[in-house]
C-alpha positions as CSV (number, residue, x, y, z in Angstrom):
1,M,-2.8,-14.3,18.0
2,A,-2.6,-14.5,14.2
3,Y,-2.4,-18.2,13.7
4,L,-5.8,-19.8,13.7
5,H,-6.3,-23.5,14.5
6,S,-8.8,-25.4,12.5
7,E,-11.3,-25.8,15.4
8,Q,-11.2,-22.0,16.2
9,S,-13.8,-19.5,15.0
10,F,-12.9,-16.0,13.8
11,H,-15.0,-12.8,13.5
12,P,-13.1,-9.8,12.1
13,E,-15.8,-7.4,13.1
14,E,-14.9,-8.0,16.8
15,L,-11.5,-6.5,16.4
16,N,-11.0,-2.8,16.1
17,L,-8.1,-2.8,13.7
18,P,-7.7,-1.3,10.2
19,V,-6.1,-4.5,8.8
20,I,-6.4,-8.0,10.3
21,G,-4.3,-10.9,9.1
22,L,-4.5,-14.6,10.0
23,A,-2.8,-17.7,8.9
24,S,-3.7,-21.4,9.2
25,D,-3.1,-24.8,7.7
26,L,-6.3,-26.4,6.7
27,V,-7.5,-29.6,5.1
28,Q,-10.9,-30.2,3.4
29,H,-12.3,-26.9,4.5
30,D,-15.8,-25.6,3.5
31,S,-16.8,-22.2,4.9
32,G,-20.4,-22.5,3.8
33,F,-22.0,-19.4,2.3
34,H,-21.4,-16.2,4.4
35,Q,-20.4,-12.6,3.9
36,H,-18.4,-9.9,5.7
37,D,-20.5,-6.7,5.7
38,E,-17.7,-4.4,7.1
39,H,-14.6,-5.9,5.6
40,Q,-13.1,-6.7,2.3
41,Q,-11.1,-10.0,2.4
42,L,-7.9,-11.1,0.7
43,L,-7.3,-14.8,0.3
44,Y,-3.9,-16.3,-0.6
45,A,-2.4,-19.8,-0.4
46,P,1.4,-20.2,-0.7
47,S,0.6,-23.9,-1.4
48,G,-2.6,-25.6,-2.3
49,C,-5.6,-24.4,-4.3
50,M,-8.9,-22.9,-3.2
51,T,-12.3,-22.6,-4.9
52,L,-14.7,-19.7,-4.3
53,L,-18.3,-19.9,-5.2
54,T,-20.9,-17.1,-5.3
55,E,-24.4,-17.2,-6.6
56,D,-23.4,-17.1,-10.2
57,T,-19.6,-17.6,-10.4
58,Q,-16.9,-20.1,-9.6
59,V,-13.4,-18.7,-9.1
60,I,-10.3,-20.9,-8.9
61,L,-7.4,-19.6,-6.8
62,P,-4.1,-21.3,-7.7
63,P,-0.9,-20.9,-5.7
64,T,1.0,-17.6,-6.2
65,R,-2.3,-15.8,-6.8
66,M,-4.5,-13.8,-4.4
67,L,-8.2,-13.1,-4.5
68,I,-10.0,-10.1,-3.1
69,I,-13.7,-10.4,-2.1
70,P,-15.8,-7.2,-1.8
71,A,-17.6,-6.4,1.5
72,G,-21.1,-7.7,1.6
73,L,-20.8,-10.4,-1.1
74,S,-22.1,-13.8,-0.2
75,H,-19.5,-16.4,-0.9
76,R,-18.3,-19.9,-0.1
77,V,-14.7,-21.1,0.0
78,F,-13.8,-24.8,-0.1
79,F,-11.0,-27.1,-0.9
80,R,-10.2,-30.8,-0.4
81,N,-6.4,-30.6,-0.4
82,V,-4.0,-29.3,2.2
83,V,-3.8,-25.5,2.0
84,A,-1.4,-23.0,3.7
85,Y,-4.2,-20.5,4.3
86,R,-3.6,-16.8,4.5
87,S,-6.4,-14.2,4.8
88,I,-6.3,-10.5,5.4
89,Y,-9.4,-8.4,6.3
90,F,-9.5,-4.6,5.8
91,T,-12.4,-2.2,6.2
92,T,-13.6,-0.2,3.2
93,D,-12.8,3.0,5.1
94,E,-9.1,2.3,4.9
95,K,-9.0,2.7,1.1
96,I,-6.5,-0.1,0.8
97,W,-8.5,-1.5,-2.1
98,S,-11.7,-0.4,-3.8
99,A,-13.7,-2.9,-6.0
100,D,-17.3,-4.1,-6.2
101,S,-16.4,-7.4,-7.8
102,I,-14.1,-10.4,-7.1
103,K,-10.6,-9.9,-8.4
104,V,-7.7,-12.4,-8.8
105,L,-4.3,-10.7,-8.7
106,E,-0.8,-11.8,-9.3
107,V,1.4,-12.1,-6.1
108,T,4.8,-10.5,-6.6
109,P,7.7,-11.5,-4.3
110,L,7.3,-8.3,-2.3
111,L,3.5,-8.8,-1.9
112,E,4.2,-12.4,-0.8
113,Q,6.5,-11.1,2.0
114,L,4.1,-8.4,3.0
115,I,1.2,-10.9,3.2
116,E,3.2,-13.2,5.4
117,R,4.2,-10.4,7.7
118,I,0.7,-9.1,8.1
119,C,-0.8,-12.6,8.6
120,F,1.4,-13.3,11.5
121,W,1.0,-10.0,13.3
122,E,-0.6,-10.1,16.8
123,W,-4.1,-8.7,16.9
124,K,-3.3,-5.5,18.8
125,A,-2.8,-1.8,18.1
126,Y,-0.2,-1.4,15.3
127,T,3.1,0.3,15.6
128,K,4.2,3.1,13.3
129,E,6.4,0.6,11.4
130,Q,3.5,-1.7,10.9
131,L,1.2,1.0,9.6
132,A,4.0,2.1,7.2
133,L,4.1,-1.5,5.9
134,V,0.4,-1.4,5.4
135,K,0.8,1.6,3.2
136,V,3.3,-0.2,1.1
137,F,1.0,-3.2,1.0
138,S,-1.8,-1.0,-0.3
139,N,0.4,0.5,-3.0
140,E,1.6,-2.9,-4.2
141,L,-1.9,-4.3,-4.1
142,K,-3.2,-1.6,-6.4
143,A,-0.3,-2.1,-8.8
144,A,-0.7,-5.9,-9.1
145,N,-1.7,-7.5,-12.4
146,V,-5.3,-8.7,-12.6
147,E,-5.9,-12.2,-13.9
148,D,-9.0,-14.2,-14.8
149,Y,-9.9,-17.5,-13.2
150,H,-13.7,-16.9,-13.2
151,L,-16.3,-19.2,-14.6
152,K,-19.9,-18.0,-14.8
153,I,-22.6,-20.3,-13.6
154,P,-26.1,-20.3,-15.1
155,K,-28.8,-19.2,-12.7
156,D,-31.6,-20.9,-14.6
157,N,-33.7,-22.9,-12.1
158,R,-33.5,-26.0,-14.3
159,L,-29.7,-26.0,-14.2
160,I,-28.2,-24.2,-11.2
161,N,-28.6,-27.0,-8.6
162,T,-27.2,-29.7,-10.9
163,I,-24.2,-27.5,-12.1
164,N,-23.4,-26.4,-8.5
165,Q,-23.3,-30.0,-7.4
166,F,-20.8,-30.9,-10.0
167,I,-18.6,-28.0,-9.0
168,I,-18.8,-28.8,-5.3
169,D,-18.2,-32.5,-5.8
170,K,-15.4,-31.7,-8.3
171,R,-16.9,-34.1,-10.8
172,V,-16.4,-33.6,-14.5
173,P,-19.7,-32.2,-15.9
174,P,-21.3,-34.6,-18.4
175,F,-21.5,-34.2,-22.1
176,L,-24.5,-32.2,-23.3
177,K,-26.6,-35.2,-24.3
178,E,-26.2,-36.7,-20.8
179,L,-26.9,-33.4,-19.1
180,T,-30.3,-33.2,-20.8
181,Q,-31.3,-36.4,-19.1
182,E,-30.3,-35.0,-15.7
183,V,-32.1,-31.7,-15.9
184,G,-35.0,-32.6,-18.2
185,A,-34.3,-29.8,-20.8
186,S,-33.4,-30.2,-24.4
187,E,-30.0,-29.6,-25.9
188,K,-31.2,-26.5,-27.6
189,T,-32.6,-25.1,-24.4
190,I,-29.4,-25.8,-22.4
191,S,-27.2,-24.3,-25.1
192,R,-29.4,-21.2,-25.2
193,V,-29.3,-20.7,-21.5
194,F,-25.5,-21.2,-21.2
195,K,-24.8,-18.8,-24.0
196,K,-27.1,-16.2,-22.5
197,E,-26.0,-16.5,-18.9
198,T,-22.3,-17.5,-19.2
199,G,-21.3,-16.1,-22.6
200,M,-20.2,-19.6,-23.7
201,V,-21.9,-22.6,-25.3
202,Y,-22.1,-25.6,-22.9
203,Q,-19.3,-27.5,-24.6
204,D,-16.9,-24.6,-24.2
205,W,-18.0,-24.0,-20.6
206,R,-17.3,-27.7,-19.8
207,L,-13.8,-27.5,-21.3
208,Q,-13.1,-24.3,-19.3
209,W,-14.2,-26.1,-16.2
210,K,-11.8,-28.9,-17.0
211,Y,-8.9,-26.5,-17.4
212,Y,-9.5,-24.8,-14.1
213,R,-9.9,-28.2,-12.4
214,S,-6.6,-29.3,-13.9
215,L,-4.9,-26.3,-12.2
216,E,-6.3,-27.5,-8.9
217,L,-5.0,-31.1,-9.4
218,L,-1.6,-29.9,-10.6
219,A,-1.4,-27.7,-7.4
220,E,-2.0,-30.9,-5.4
221,N,1.1,-32.4,-7.1
222,M,-1.0,-35.0,-8.9
223,P,1.0,-36.7,-11.7
224,I,0.1,-35.6,-15.2
225,A,-1.1,-39.2,-16.1
226,L,-3.5,-39.2,-13.2
227,V,-4.8,-35.7,-14.0
228,A,-5.5,-36.8,-17.5
229,D,-7.4,-39.8,-16.2
230,E,-9.3,-37.8,-13.6
231,L,-10.4,-35.4,-16.3
232,E,-11.4,-38.1,-18.7
233,F,-8.8,-37.4,-21.4
234,S,-8.0,-40.3,-23.8
235,S,-4.3,-40.0,-23.1
236,D,-1.6,-38.0,-21.4
237,S,-0.7,-36.3,-24.7
238,A,-4.3,-35.3,-25.3
239,F,-4.4,-33.6,-21.9
240,I,-1.0,-31.9,-22.4
241,E,-2.2,-30.5,-25.8
242,F,-5.4,-29.3,-24.2
243,F,-3.6,-27.6,-21.3
244,K,-1.1,-25.9,-23.7
245,K,-4.0,-24.6,-25.8
246,H,-5.6,-23.0,-22.7
247,S,-2.6,-21.8,-20.8
248,G,0.0,-21.3,-23.6
249,K,2.4,-23.6,-21.9
250,T,2.8,-27.3,-21.0
251,P,1.8,-28.6,-17.6
252,H,5.5,-29.3,-16.9
253,K,6.5,-25.7,-17.7
254,Y,3.5,-24.4,-15.7
255,L,4.6,-26.4,-12.6
256,N,8.2,-25.2,-12.8
257,E,7.6,-21.5,-13.1
């Protein structure tokens, strides 16, 4: 069986297969922190948007993108919307993919079809035809364009819990002056920590968070006016200009690609 119901558990290490696919339709899922010591994992959602969290990074996974998680990396996957969930596990011995960090990749039409086929295969010994498709899948995976939806998170003890809570709650992080009151550190200290540990000053980090959050909200089919309000923009036009600056296109064009 390859379709997983929300109440069912799944442990890929219990299946002696080179590639294991599963599909599900989930709502308000939170995996909690965990890791797969023997398998790399591919995540993909034909519809809906997922968020992955590691010790020091947030990664947004919009529709039509896939994410590969290295074996042994502690991570947490969560989302509050309805997601058509697709996941493929493959052992490092199979040489399907080799990476020691999280990668977000573009999903081509062929990759999309291959992912769908693999995710609905029965969990049993593969036929020669299926193994041949796995080879094609591996070749297409290695040729896919890498994209960047990563946002580094400071690990400083004064900041990490507060920042993680904003990320998990999907709340807009406060302005710098307000953040100082929450964490008990000066603006200068916070700015220094963010620059050192994320490569960005806090104000730029906050804007990047808002951009990634807008991708999630647009994936949920939220009207632009509500997205602008949710992200505390002064007007729809201000949000549209902000989105265009970060993505190179308007929200309308982004949604219709």
